[in-house]
N, CA and C atoms as a LAMMPS dump frame, in Angstrom:
ITEM: TIMESTEP
0
ITEM: NUMBER OF ATOMS
201
ITEM: BOX BOUNDS ff ff ff
-5.0000000000000000e+02 5.0000000000000000e+02
-5.0000000000000000e+02 5.0000000000000000e+02
-5.0000000000000000e+02 5.0000000000000000e+02
ITEM: ATOMS id mol type element x y z
1 1 1 N 217.181 323.153 -260.303
2 1 2 C 217.648 321.949 -260.956
3 1 3 C 216.943 321.805 -262.299
4 2 1 N 217.713 321.509 -263.28
5 2 2 C 217.201 321.354 -264.625
6 2 3 C 216.592 319.963 -264.801
7 3 1 N 215.478 319.875 -265.506
8 3 2 C 214.823 318.579 -265.74
9 3 3 C 215.238 318.037 -267.097
10 4 1 N 216.134 317.068 -267.081
11 4 2 C 216.567 316.42 -268.319
12 4 3 C 215.477 315.464 -268.781
13 5 1 N 215.342 315.315 -270.09
14 5 2 C 214.37 314.37 -270.628
15 5 3 C 214.844 312.938 -270.451
16 6 1 N 216.165 312.737 -270.42
17 6 2 C 216.715 311.42 -270.135
18 6 3 C 218.061 311.607 -269.446
19 7 1 N 218.464 310.619 -268.695
20 7 2 C 219.743 310.686 -268.007
21 7 3 C 220.858 310.284 -268.959
22 8 1 N 221.921 311.065 -268.956
23 8 2 C 223.124 310.713 -269.697
24 8 3 C 224.309 310.848 -268.759
25 9 1 N 225.131 309.794 -268.704
26 9 2 C 226.326 309.799 -267.861
27 9 3 C 227.271 310.874 -268.383
28 10 1 N 227.745 311.722 -267.484
29 10 2 C 228.627 312.825 -267.853
30 10 3 C 230.037 312.501 -267.374
31 11 1 N 230.938 312.219 -268.305
32 11 2 C 232.308 311.858 -267.951
33 11 3 C 233.094 313.003 -267.325
34 12 1 N 232.579 314.212 -267.404
35 12 2 C 233.242 315.356 -266.785
36 12 3 C 232.852 315.508 -265.317
37 13 1 N 231.913 314.689 -264.854
38 13 2 C 231.492 314.693 -263.456
39 13 3 C 231.978 313.414 -262.792
40 14 1 N 232.069 313.462 -261.472
41 14 2 C 232.477 312.273 -260.73
42 14 3 C 231.366 311.228 -260.768
43 15 1 N 231.736 310.012 -260.401
44 15 2 C 230.736 308.942 -260.337
45 15 3 C 229.655 309.303 -259.314
46 16 1 N 230.051 309.909 -258.187
47 16 2 C 229.073 310.311 -257.166
48 16 3 C 228.099 311.36 -257.699
49 17 1 N 228.613 312.331 -258.443
50 17 2 C 227.733 313.355 -259.012
51 17 3 C 226.773 312.744 -260.023
52 18 1 N 227.281 311.835 -260.86
53 18 2 C 226.416 311.154 -261.82
54 18 3 C 225.363 310.32 -261.106
55 19 1 N 225.772 309.619 -260.049
56 19 2 C 224.812 308.806 -259.305
57 19 3 C 223.719 309.678 -258.701
58 20 1 N 224.087 310.798 -258.076
59 20 2 C 223.078 311.684 -257.473
60 20 3 C 222.08 312.173 -258.521
61 21 1 N 222.597 312.572 -259.689
62 21 2 C 221.697 313.025 -260.763
63 21 3 C 220.81 311.893 -261.248
64 22 1 N 221.419 310.706 -261.435
65 22 2 C 220.652 309.549 -261.901
66 22 3 C 219.552 309.183 -260.915
67 23 1 N 219.864 309.177 -259.615
68 23 2 C 218.879 308.805 -258.604
69 23 3 C 217.711 309.794 -258.591
70 24 1 N 218.013 311.092 -258.668
71 24 2 C 216.93 312.099 -258.727
72 24 3 C 216.068 311.88 -259.968
73 25 1 N 216.73 311.667 -261.112
74 25 2 C 216.009 311.469 -262.362
75 25 3 C 215.145 310.212 -262.299
76 26 1 N 215.713 309.115 -261.822
77 26 2 C 214.998 307.839 -261.751
78 26 3 C 213.811 307.929 -260.793
79 27 1 N 214.024 308.522 -259.628
80 27 2 C 212.925 308.626 -258.662
81 27 3 C 211.829 309.566 -259.153
82 28 1 N 212.199 310.589 -259.905
83 28 2 C 211.174 311.468 -260.497
84 28 3 C 210.32 310.661 -261.476
85 29 1 N 210.965 309.817 -262.269
86 29 2 C 210.231 308.962 -263.202
87 29 3 C 209.359 307.951 -262.451
88 30 1 N 209.887 307.372 -261.385
89 30 2 C 209.105 306.412 -260.591
90 30 3 C 207.859 307.084 -260.005
91 31 1 N 208.016 308.31 -259.502
92 31 2 C 206.848 309.035 -258.962
93 31 3 C 205.796 309.266 -260.039
94 32 1 N 206.252 309.6 -261.237
95 32 2 C 205.319 309.871 -262.341
96 32 3 C 204.486 308.644 -262.698
97 33 1 N 205.054 307.46 -262.473
98 33 2 C 204.354 306.214 -262.8
99 33 3 C 203.863 305.482 -261.552
100 34 1 N 203.819 306.196 -260.44
101 34 2 C 203.358 305.623 -259.168
102 34 3 C 204.078 304.322 -258.812
103 35 1 N 205.382 304.299 -259.056
104 35 2 C 206.213 303.156 -258.698
105 35 3 C 207.018 303.504 -257.449
106 36 1 N 207.409 302.506 -256.676
107 36 2 C 208.22 302.802 -255.483
108 36 3 C 209.563 303.421 -255.876
109 37 1 N 209.978 304.406 -255.094
110 37 2 C 211.264 305.05 -255.343
111 37 3 C 212.392 304.217 -254.766
112 38 1 N 213.585 304.377 -255.326
113 38 2 C 214.767 303.712 -254.807
114 38 3 C 215.321 304.475 -253.604
115 39 1 N 215.757 303.737 -252.601
116 39 2 C 216.577 304.353 -251.551
117 39 3 C 217.958 304.572 -252.163
118 40 1 N 218.823 305.29 -251.477
119 40 2 C 220.19 305.47 -251.978
120 40 3 C 220.885 304.119 -252.123
121 41 1 N 220.681 303.242 -251.16
122 41 2 C 221.333 301.927 -251.209
123 41 3 C 220.836 301.101 -252.388
124 42 1 N 219.517 301.061 -252.588
125 42 2 C 218.95 300.311 -253.72
126 42 3 C 219.42 300.914 -255.04
127 43 1 N 219.373 302.228 -255.094
128 43 2 C 219.761 302.925 -256.316
129 43 3 C 221.214 302.692 -256.675
130 44 1 N 222.089 302.662 -255.679
131 44 2 C 223.509 302.462 -255.944
132 44 3 C 223.766 301.096 -256.575
133 45 1 N 223.055 300.077 -256.123
134 45 2 C 223.201 298.733 -256.695
135 45 3 C 222.787 298.749 -258.17
136 46 1 N 221.646 299.352 -258.458
137 46 2 C 221.147 299.412 -259.839
138 46 3 C 222.085 300.249 -260.708
139 47 1 N 222.489 301.416 -260.201
140 47 2 C 223.367 302.329 -260.945
141 47 3 C 224.667 301.642 -261.326
142 48 1 N 225.275 300.933 -260.385
143 48 2 C 226.556 300.264 -260.658
144 48 3 C 226.404 299.159 -261.689
145 49 1 N 225.26 298.491 -261.694
146 49 2 C 225.017 297.457 -262.711
147 49 3 C 224.889 298.088 -264.101
148 50 1 N 224.191 299.198 -264.173
149 50 2 C 223.932 299.839 -265.464
150 50 3 C 225.169 300.56 -265.992
151 51 1 N 225.863 301.275 -265.127
152 51 2 C 226.942 302.17 -265.561
153 51 3 C 228.328 301.706 -265.146
154 52 1 N 228.499 300.435 -264.872
155 52 2 C 229.777 299.9 -264.419
156 52 3 C 230.915 300.239 -265.387
157 53 1 N 230.747 299.933 -266.663
158 53 2 C 231.829 300.17 -267.621
159 53 3 C 232.053 301.669 -267.832
160 54 1 N 231.007 302.471 -267.775
161 54 2 C 231.143 303.911 -267.961
162 54 3 C 231.928 304.524 -266.82
163 55 1 N 231.621 304.142 -265.593
164 55 2 C 232.317 304.719 -264.45
165 55 3 C 233.755 304.241 -264.386
166 56 1 N 234.034 303.004 -264.797
167 56 2 C 235.409 302.515 -264.822
168 56 3 C 236.216 303.268 -265.866
169 57 1 N 235.622 303.515 -267.018
170 57 2 C 236.302 304.263 -268.071
171 57 3 C 236.596 305.678 -267.598
172 58 1 N 235.642 306.301 -266.941
173 58 2 C 235.821 307.646 -266.422
174 58 3 C 236.946 307.675 -265.389
175 59 1 N 237.001 306.673 -264.509
176 59 2 C 238.061 306.61 -263.514
177 59 3 C 239.424 306.438 -264.155
178 60 1 N 239.513 305.626 -265.215
179 60 2 C 240.785 305.438 -265.911
180 60 3 C 241.237 306.75 -266.544
181 61 1 N 240.302 307.495 -267.132
182 61 2 C 240.653 308.773 -267.76
183 61 3 C 241.135 309.76 -266.695
184 62 1 N 240.472 309.803 -265.55
185 62 2 C 240.862 310.705 -264.477
186 62 3 C 242.244 310.345 -263.955
187 63 1 N 242.501 309.063 -263.766
188 63 2 C 243.813 308.622 -263.285
189 63 3 C 244.904 308.959 -264.283
190 64 1 N 244.638 308.811 -265.569
191 64 2 C 245.623 309.122 -266.587
192 64 3 C 245.95 310.608 -266.606
193 65 1 N 244.956 311.444 -266.381
194 65 2 C 245.167 312.884 -266.366
195 65 3 C 245.963 313.336 -265.149
196 66 1 N 245.854 312.613 -264.053
197 66 2 C 246.518 313.037 -262.825
198 66 3 C 247.984 312.594 -262.768
199 67 1 N 248.437 311.82 -263.745
200 67 2 C 249.84 311.364 -263.765
201 67 3 C 250.76 312.408 -264.269
């Protein structure tokens, strides 16, 4: 797995793939600062708040392509 310096939402990946990458990246950062890591459930709530418009835009683009 490649270590990105920062997380960037990738519109070519599914929301689930982006979430998995984001959670790994975020928890790696939390470990580095001795902060509690997010569970998948906690992380999903935070991820959806941060990337809500990005994931909706990605879903609209995917739906448009499948027509």
